[in-house]
N, C-alpha and C positions, 0 to 999 in steps of 0.2 A: 709502400714507400712512405706514405703520409705518416705512418706510425713512428718513423725514425725521429721526427721533430718534437723536441721537448721545450724549446725556447723560441720566442718570437720577439724581434727587435724592430721598433718603429723609429725612423729618423725624424729630425725636425724639418719644418717646411711651411710654417704659418698656415695660411688658408688652403694650401695644397693638401693639407691633411684630410680634406673632404674625400680625396681619392681613396683613402684608407677604407671608407665605408663600402665603396664598390669592390675593393680588393677582398675585404672580409666576407662580402656576399659570396664571392666565388669560393673562398677558403672554407667557409662553413658548409657550402654545398658539397664539397669533396671530403667533408668530415676531418679536415686537418686541424682546425682550431680546437676541436673537442679534445684532442690529445695533448695540447700545449699545457705545460705546467707552470712556466715562468714567462712573464712579459716584461719588456723594458722599453723605455722611450725617453726621448729628449725633446724639449720644447713642445711643438705641436704633437709630436709622437708620444709625449708623456700623457697628454689628454686621452689619446686613443688607447694607450696602454692601461690607463686607469679604468676606463669604462669596459675595456675588454677583460680586465681582471675579475669583473663581477661574475664571469662565467655564465652569462645568460644566453638564450637562443639568439640567433642573428636578428630576428625581427625586433626583439626588445632592445638589443644593442643599438640598432639603427634608430629606433624611436628616441632613445636617450640622446644620441648624437644630433638628431634633427631638431631637438628642442632648444639647441643653442641659437641665440640671435646674434649672428656674426657682426652685425652693424654696431652692436653695443659693446663688443669686446674691447676696443680702444675707447675709453670714456674720458671726455675732457672735464666732466664734472663728477664729483663724488660726494654723495650725501653723508657718507660716514666720516669724511674728513672735516676738521673744524673750519668754519668759514672765516678766512683771514681778512677779506675785503668787504666793505659795505657795498650795497648795490650801486650807489652813485660812484664810489671810488673804483669799483670794478669796471664800470662803463668807461671811465676816463682812461684807465690803464689798458683796457682792451684795445682802445684806439691806437695805442702806442706799441703794445706787445702782441697784438692779435688775440691772445688769450692769457690774461694775467694769471689765472689759476694754474694753467699748464706751465707757465714760466716759473712760478713759485715752486711747483712740484719738481720741475727739472733741477732747480737749485737745491732744494731741501731733500728730495727723495731720488734724485738722479735719473728721472724719467719724465717724458712729456705727458704720457697718458696714465690714467689710473687703471689697475687691473682688478678692481673690486668686483665688477660685474662677473668676470670669469671665475673669481674666487668663490663668490656666493653661489654661482651656478654649479660648480663642481661639488661644493659642500652639500647642496641639495640632492644631487644625483647620488652621492655617497650615502647620505642619510636615508634615502629611499630603499637602500639595500640592507639596512639594519633593522632589527627589532628594537624600537625605541624604549620599550618597557624593560629591556634587559640592560641597556646602556645608552645614556644620552650622548649626543655629540659634544666635543669633536671626536672623530674616529681616527685612530692611529694605525701605523703599520702592523703593530702587534694585534690590533683588533681585526685587521684584514685576515689574520691567520687563524682566527677563532670562529669556526662555523656555528658554534652555539649562540653567537650574537647576531648571526645573519638571518634574514628572513628565510624560512623553510629549511634552515640548517644547511644552506648551500655552501659548498667549498668554493673559495675564491682561488684564482691563479696567483702565484707569488708575484709580487709587483716590485719593480725596480725603476726608480725615477732619477734622472741625471740633472744635477744642478752645477752651477759654477760658483765656487767660493772666491769671490773677488778679494776678500781679505787676505787669503793665502795664495791667490793666483793658481788655483788647482780645481780639478773636477771633484764633485762629491756624488756619491751614490747613496740615495735615500732608499732604505728597505728595512725589512724586519730585522735583519742581522745587524745592521750598522746604526740605524736610527729607529728603534722599535717604538719609542713613545712620541715620535714626531707626527703631527697631524698630516694625513695624506694630502688633503686639499692644499695645505701650505706648500708641500713639496711640489705639487703640480703647478701651483702659482709661481713658485720660484723658477721652475724649469721653463715656463713659457714667457718669462719676463725679458723680452728682447731688450738689450742694453740701450739706454737713453730713450727708446721708444716707449717702454713701460717703466714704471717706477721700480727701482731696486728694492729687494726685500731684506729687512733686518730680522734675523731669526735667532732664537736661543736654542734651536734644535741641536746645535753642536757648539756649545759655548767655548769661547777662547779662554781657557782657565788661567792663562798667564796674565791676561788683561781683564778677565772677568766681565766681559761685555759681549753682546750679540755680534755675530758676523754678518757681513753684507753679501747677499747672494743675488745672482742674476741668471739669465738664460743658460740652460745646460748646453745649448748648441754652440756657445762661444768656443769651447774646447773639445767637446765630445758630442757632436751633432748626430752621429750615427754609431751608437755603441754596439756594433756588431761583434766586437771582440770581448764583450763583457763576461761571457760565460766560458771563454776559452781557457784551457789549462795546458800550457806548453805548446799547443798546436791548435789550429782552427777546429772547433767542435762541429762534427757532422750533425749534431742534434739542434743546431741553431739555424734559423731562417730569419731573414730580415727584409725590410722594404725601404727604398729610398727613392728620391725624385730626380728625374733627368729633365732639366729645364732649359729652354732656349730664350730666356729673357734678354732683350737687347740692353746695352748700357743705359743707365738712367742719368739724364742730365741733372746736375745738382743746382737747383734754383732756390732752395730753402733749407732750413735746419732738418726737416723730416727726410728730405731727399738725401742729405748727407748721412743721416743715421742709417737709412736703408742700405746705402752703398757701403758704409762702414761695416755693417753686419755681413754683407756679401763677401767682404774681404776676409772676415774671420772664418767663413765656411768654405771659401773657394779652395784654400790649401788642403783642408780636410777632404774635400771632394776629389782633388787630384790624387791624394794618397789612396783613397778607396779604389779609384779607377786604375791605379797602378799596381793593385794587389789582387791578382786573379783569384786567390783563395777566398777573398771577401766578395767579389762579384759573383762567384759561382753559387753563393748561398744568399743572393740578394734578388728580390723582385724589383726591377727597375721600372718606375712609373713615369712615362713621358707626360709632361704637363704643359708643353708648348711655351707660350710667352706670358702666361698668367703670373702676375706679381704675387709673391708670397704674403705680402702685407696689405693686399687689397681686400678689405673686409666688407666691401659693398656687394655682398653676396646673400642670396636668399635660397632656401630649400627649393629645389626643382627649377631654379632659373637656369639660364644657358651655361653659366660658369659651373654651377653645382653639377648639372647633368653631364657636362663634358668631363669633369674631374672624376665623377663617379664611374663613368664608362671606361675612362683610362685606367682606373684602378682595377676594375674587373678584368679588362683585356690583358693588362700586364700580368696578373696572376694566372690567367688562363694560358697565356703564351709561355710563361715560365715553366709550367708543368707539361705543356704540350711538347716542349723541346728538351725535356730532361732525358 
């Protein structure tokens, strides 16, 4: 039965994506992932889809995932951005605005936190899979399709990343077919850029030819958090399997701007979740991972701490239960 699956889809979910590591542990053990040819993901799922596309053994995939320092993902400072304020001026403004740099970023780049740490991290993981003597970074979707550029000539799985084109109010699919010369790391960065929480990304990967300027992109989860239908043609494809989260987070009281942003994002995904759960044909091909009341944007997590261990186990158990009840 495992041979029937050709496509795997990862939903968004912020820090809950840790559960995917546990899920993959089980799926590699039953030799399911080895047969997957295409992987797709939105938001946090885009990160997992990207590293899974490298087509590595599970132990190496886990090592890559565990190298991410979660606490650095939302960065208040960014060494790569120009310093707008003097040290003394920043100290004065911080007393008024909590963090003047973040306020300035929110106004000019439409997000409180920088995503540069995540961008640089995923660029490094991608570069490690390529033979730098044959092609230097950045690496594009078309490069992912060329095993002659990969270390050991390894074939990658076809990769599909979901973003939201805020300029046209529509979802975008970044892949070798549609955006062959787009940097993959940029696509992943776009997909995980939670609106207002992280800076929006201006990209020329799909230039608006009418206005001849870059478009503004944000989190793929805004409109297409769980792209389970991506590979369907006329009817649900039996070759597609996906994973999504089942959370029981209580309502969050809104006491500050970040609380408001988190709740606002929940509004954009809740309707999508209701749709998924009202469509039996989608649930039947979905591994549902229960994540209790863990907040998706709580980045105060370390490898092997209580939250990490819980999510890892939940991912493993969800995959195990799914196949036990087939």
